[in-house]
Each structure stands twice: as C-alpha cells, then as structure tokens.
N, C-alpha and C positions, 0 to 999 in steps of 0.2 A: 370404487372411487366416486361414482355418481351419488351413492348413499351418503358418503362423507361430505360431499359438496352440498347436498340437500340439507343434511343435518346442520352444517355450518351456516348456511343461508337462513335456515329457520331460527337459529340461535341469534344471529345478527338482527333478524327481523324483530324478535322479541325485545332485544336491547334497544332498538330504535323506537319501538312502541313505548317502552318504559321511559326513555329519555324525553319523548314527545309529551307524554302525560305529565312528567315532572316539569317540563318547561311551561306547559299550559297552566299547571297549578301555580307556578311562581308568577306568571304574568297576571293570572286572575287575582292572586293575593295582592300584588302591587296595585292593580287596577281597583279592586274592591276596597282594599285597606282593611282596617280593623282596629278596635280599641283594646288595649292591654294594660292592666294595672300592675305595677311593679312596686314592691316595697323593699328598700335597700338601706343598709346601715353601714356607716363608716366610723372608725375610731382612730384616734391619734393621741400620742402622749409625747411630751418633750420636757426638757429642763431649762429653766431660765437661770443664768449664772448671776443671780442677785438674791439678796436676803428677802424672805417672804414679807417681812414688815414693810420694807420699802416698796415692794411690788403691790402690797395691799393698799398702801397710801396712794400710790399712783392710780390704781384701778378705781378707787373710790373717788378721789378728787377730780379725775377726768371723766367721771360718770361712765366708766367702761361698760357698766351693766346695760346702758342704752345702745352701746356700739357692738356688743358681743355678737348679736345675730347678723348684723350687716358687715362684720369684719371679713366674712367669707367672700364678699364681692358679688354675690348673686342676688342681693336685695339692697334697698336703700331705705333709710329711716323716714317715717312719716309723722308719727306721734307716739307719746308715751304718757301714761297716767299711773301714779302710785296711789294706793289706797291709804297708806299711812298718813296720819294727820301732820306729822312732823316733816314731811317731805314736800317740796315744791310741787303743786298740782301738775305743773307742766313737765315734771320729771327731769329738770335740768341739773339738779344737785341733790344727792343723797348724803352729802358730807355733813350737813347740820344734824341729821338724825344719828349718824354714826358718831359724831363728835360727842353727843350726849351720852352715848354708851361707853366709849373708851375713856372718857374723863370721869366716869363714875368710880366709886370705891370698889366695885365688884371686879376681881381679876378675871372672872369667867364671863365677861360681858358677851352679849349675843344680840345681833340685830337681824330681824327677819322682815322682809318687804315683799308685798304682793302687788302686782299691777298688771296693766295691759299694754301691749306694744303693737303698733301698726307699722307695717313695712310694705314696700312695693317690690314684688318679686321681679327679677330680671333673668331668671333661668330660661334657657331655650325651650325646655319642655313645658314650662308652666305659663310663659308669657308674662306680660306686664299687668299684674293684678295687685290690688291692695288687699292684704290679708291681716287678720287680727290674731294676736297671740297672747296667751297668759304667761306671766313670768313670776317666778318665785326666786328670791335672792336671800341667801343666808350668809352672814358674815360673823366669824368668831376670830379670836386672836391668831389662830394658826390655820384658818381655812376660809375660802370663799367658794360658794357653790351657787350656780345659776341654772335653773331648769326652765326651759321655754317649751310650751306646747301649743298646738293649734286650737284656736277657738272658732274662727270663721275662715275657711279656706276658699278655694276657687273651684272652678269646674274641673281642673286637672290636678290641683294639689289637694289630696284627700286626707293626708295626715302629715304631721311635722313634729319632731321632738329634738331639741338641742340641749345637751347637758355640758356644762363647763365647770370644771373643778380645779382650783388652785390651792395647793397646800404646802406647808413648810416641810422641807427636806434638808436637814442640816442647815448649812448657810446658803442654800439654794431654794428655788421654787419649782415644784413639780406641777405640770399642767396636764390635765386629762380631758379630752374632748370626745363627744359622741354625737353623731347626727343620724337621724332616721327620717326618711322621706318616703311617702307613698304617693306615686304619681301615675295618673292615667295618660298613657302614651298612644300615639297613632302607630301601631305596629301590627302587621299581619302575623298569622300564626307562626310562620317560619322565622320571624325576626324577634321573637320574645327574648331569646338569649342575648341578642344584641342590645335590646332595650334595657335588660337587667344590667349589663356591663356598663352601658353609657350612663345610666342613672347612678350606679355605684361609683363610677369614675368621677361624676360631677360632684357627688358628696365628698369624696376624698380630696378633690381639688379645692372645694370650699374650706375644708379643715386645714389644708396646707396654706391657703391664703390667710386663714384666721391666725395661724401661728405666726406668719410673717408680719401681719398687722399688729399682733400683740407684742411681738418683740420690738417693733418700731415704736409703739406707744411707750413701752418701758424705757427704751433708749432715749427717746426725745425728752422724757421727763425725769431722767435719772438724777439730774442735778437739782431738781426741785423737791425731791422726796423728803429731804431733811427739813424743809421749810413747812411741811404740812404738820399741824399740831395734833397728830394722832400717834398713839403708841404702836 
C-alpha cells in the first residue's frame, strides 16, 4: 500500500512539474511576445442575376476598377493613376477609352489598362498605412479582369494580391474573387495557428463585404445601364 501511495505521489509530482513548466512557458511567451509572418488566401464566387453586358456597363461607367480593392471595407481610396493616354490622369473615368474600343468596327475589341493605386489600410493587423498597388485591368465583350498586386507595402503588410473576374454566364454574370495577404503579426510561438485563422478569416470577410458592395453597386445603377452608350 505504501509503495502504491509513493508511486501515485511521484506521478502527480511529475504532472505538477510539467503543468508548471507549461504555465511558465505560456506566461513567458505572452510577456516576451514574438513576430510571426502568415500568408493566407481566400476565394469566393457568386452569380449576379443580371446580364453581363449591363453589369459591364455599370462597372465601367462607375469606375468600379477604382473601387474594387476598397469594396472589402478594410481600406480606403487615396489616389489612382492610369498609364493609358486616353484615360483621365486622375483615374476618374475609363469610360472614354472603353467607348473608343466598343464603338470600333472590330467585334473582338479589347481594352487593357495599367496603373497604380494608393489606398490607406484599415486592417487591425496592418494598421493605418498608405500602400501602393499596381493594377492591370482587361476588358473584352464577355469578361472583365482586374489584377492588383503590392508595389510598396508597410512594415506589416509584406505581400498583397487581389484578383477579380466577371464573366458572362448565360443571361447572368459570374464573379470570382481571390485575395492573398502576407502579414507580419505579433504572435508568440503557441499562437501561430490562431494568427493564421484570424488573418484568413479577415480575408474571407473582406471578400464577403466586396460581394455585398458589388451587388449594391449593380442594384443602384441597374436603371441606368441602358443609358450607357456601350455594347
């Protein structure tokens, strides 16, 4: 009986020691902190119940290319510059450049635009910083694609890539979104998984907000699409 009690006491002693070590490690981790870089990608696709031609007209004439990045709600617009000579240097309207293409005799017209975009980040992990992005937009009769990538980030935003694609799908419009962010977080070693999940959740939330904003934009301008002189 004494041997059993001694063995049980020794076992509980070791358990107590291990728990104490673990508690100390957690406390030290919180106290010391640590930096951890996490790169997460989120995707989202949905269908807009409207003909692509109308959606394209609205997206162009409201200059949604400028708004695409900020539609997620985690950044605000600062400035935009297009390289194309036919586009307003301030980036306020790409409609004139597109109008020249769609009114041409070529049924397979195509418009490509390259520019830079500056936005102020509002994300809780990045803080409020002005970052610079490069943007490539391609518009053809049945598709719009926008690709945005990081040119100049911040101390915490190390990489950023946003892809937006709208395409004709019967009498509807298919939208495909993809967002990748690489962010340096303040996370000790035991919280790396938490940081991954939070940054990924933030990206998913931004895409959900972007869907809502895009749907609202189309709805608010649905009655004006027929007035836009574009095929």
